[in-house]
C-alpha positions as CSV (number, residue, x, y, z in Angstrom):
1,M,130.7,-109.3,-0.9
2,K,129.9,-112.7,0.6
3,I,131.0,-115.9,-1.1
4,K,127.9,-117.5,-2.7
5,V,127.8,-121.2,-1.9
6,L,125.3,-123.8,-3.2
7,I,124.9,-126.9,-1.0
8,V,123.4,-129.9,-2.8
9,D,122.5,-132.9,-0.6
10,D,119.5,-135.1,-0.4
11,E,119.9,-135.4,3.4
12,V,117.8,-132.3,4.3
13,D,118.9,-132.1,8.0
14,F,122.6,-132.3,7.0
15,A,122.3,-129.7,4.3
16,Q,120.4,-127.3,6.5
17,T,122.8,-127.7,9.4
18,L,125.8,-127.2,7.1
19,A,124.1,-124.1,5.6
20,Q,123.6,-122.6,9.0
21,R,127.2,-123.3,10.1
22,L,128.5,-121.6,6.9
23,E,126.2,-118.7,7.2
24,L,127.6,-118.0,10.7
25,R,131.0,-117.8,9.0
26,E,129.7,-115.0,6.7
27,F,128.9,-117.1,3.5
28,S,125.8,-116.6,1.5
29,V,124.4,-120.2,1.4
30,T,121.6,-121.8,-0.6
31,P,120.8,-125.4,0.2
32,V,118.9,-127.6,-2.3
33,F,118.0,-131.2,-1.7
34,S,118.1,-132.8,-5.1
35,G,120.2,-132.9,-8.2
36,K,117.3,-131.6,-10.3
37,A,116.9,-128.6,-8.0
38,A,120.6,-127.9,-8.2
39,L,120.6,-128.0,-12.0
40,E,117.6,-125.6,-12.1
41,I,119.1,-123.1,-9.7
42,V,122.6,-122.9,-11.4
43,E,120.7,-121.8,-14.5
44,E,119.6,-118.7,-12.6
45,I,122.4,-117.9,-10.1
46,D,126.2,-117.7,-10.6
47,F,127.5,-119.4,-7.4
48,D,131.1,-119.1,-6.4
49,V,131.4,-122.6,-5.0
50,V,129.2,-125.7,-5.0
51,V,129.3,-128.3,-2.2
52,L,127.9,-131.4,-3.8
53,D,127.1,-134.8,-2.3
54,V,128.2,-137.7,-4.5
55,Q,125.4,-140.2,-3.7
56,M,122.0,-138.9,-4.4
57,P,118.8,-140.5,-5.8
58,E,117.7,-139.8,-9.4
59,I,120.9,-138.0,-10.6
60,D,124.2,-138.9,-8.9
61,G,126.7,-136.2,-7.9
62,L,129.2,-137.0,-10.7
63,E,126.6,-136.4,-13.3
64,I,125.5,-133.2,-11.6
65,L,129.2,-132.1,-11.4
66,E,129.6,-132.6,-15.2
67,K,126.5,-130.5,-15.9
68,I,127.4,-127.7,-13.4
69,R,130.9,-127.5,-15.0
70,K,129.2,-127.0,-18.4
71,C,126.8,-124.4,-17.1
72,L,129.1,-122.5,-14.7
73,P,132.7,-123.4,-15.9
74,L,134.4,-121.1,-13.5
75,T,132.5,-122.3,-10.4
76,E,134.5,-124.6,-8.3
77,V,132.8,-127.8,-7.0
78,I,133.7,-129.6,-3.7
79,M,132.5,-133.1,-3.6
80,L,131.2,-134.7,-0.3
81,T,130.7,-138.4,0.3
82,G,129.9,-140.7,3.1
83,Q,131.3,-143.7,1.2
84,A,134.7,-142.6,-0.2
85,T,136.0,-144.7,-3.0
86,V,139.2,-144.0,-4.9
87,D,137.3,-144.6,-8.2
88,N,134.7,-141.9,-7.4
89,A,137.4,-139.5,-6.3
90,I,139.4,-140.0,-9.5
91,K,136.2,-139.6,-11.7
92,G,135.3,-136.5,-9.8
93,M,138.7,-134.9,-10.2
94,K,138.8,-135.8,-13.9
95,L,135.4,-134.1,-14.3
96,G,136.8,-130.9,-12.7
97,A,136.0,-131.2,-9.0
98,F,138.1,-128.9,-6.9
99,D,138.3,-131.3,-4.0
100,F,136.8,-134.4,-2.5
101,L,135.9,-134.6,1.3
102,L,134.4,-137.2,3.5
103,K,131.1,-136.6,5.3
104,P,130.6,-135.3,7.8
105,A,133.3,-132.8,6.8
106,D,134.9,-130.7,9.5
107,T,133.4,-127.2,9.1
108,D,136.8,-125.5,9.5
109,V,138.3,-127.7,6.8
110,L,135.3,-127.1,4.5
111,E,135.5,-123.3,5.1
112,E,139.1,-123.4,4.2
113,K,138.4,-125.4,1.0
114,I,135.5,-123.0,0.0
115,R,137.8,-120.0,0.4
116,E,140.6,-121.7,-1.6
117,A,138.1,-122.6,-4.4
118,H,136.7,-119.0,-4.4
119,G,140.2,-117.6,-4.7
120,I,140.7,-119.8,-7.8
121,K,137.4,-118.6,-9.3
122,M,138.3,-115.0,-8.7
123,R,141.8,-115.4,-10.3
124,H,140.2,-116.9,-13.4
125,E,137.6,-114.1,-13.6
126,D,140.4,-111.5,-13.2
127,R,142.3,-113.0,-16.1
128,I,139.2,-113.0,-18.3
129,R,138.5,-109.3,-17.5
130,K,142.1,-108.4,-18.2
131,A,142.0,-110.2,-21.5
132,E,138.7,-108.5,-22.4
133,I,140.2,-105.1,-21.6
134,E,143.3,-105.8,-23.7
135,N,141.1,-106.9,-26.6
136,I,139.0,-103.6,-26.4
137,I,142.2,-101.6,-26.3
138,K,143.6,-103.4,-29.4
139,Q,140.3,-103.0,-31.3
140,R,140.3,-99.3,-30.6
141,G,144.0,-98.9,-31.4
142,W,144.9,-97.3,-28.1
């Protein structure tokens, strides 16, 4: 099954180009162009990884990150920014970002980060499934 990636960036051309590049690398990619659109779609779809721009109008990336982490706690978020600041990177990491990359991110590096983030999500989901199975076994006295 393909890794489901959500790209959130108000720069439409950038987001669409990045989506095309990642689709060529066998990812299932959904680009959205606003924080509001991102928050709406994560209510409907369980993405594996979100690639999120920090600087956007209306709702900034750090606020979106915080809301995504509440809605999809196992989904990893990779932050992208054109203006890297140590302060934003620290805030993003404290809010649970998987990583912080400069725009335009090298596609090979981004692919590697997406695969790493997906691996972490899969390990968390496996632990949850095992715990649920153990709980069922205990409840039934097996």
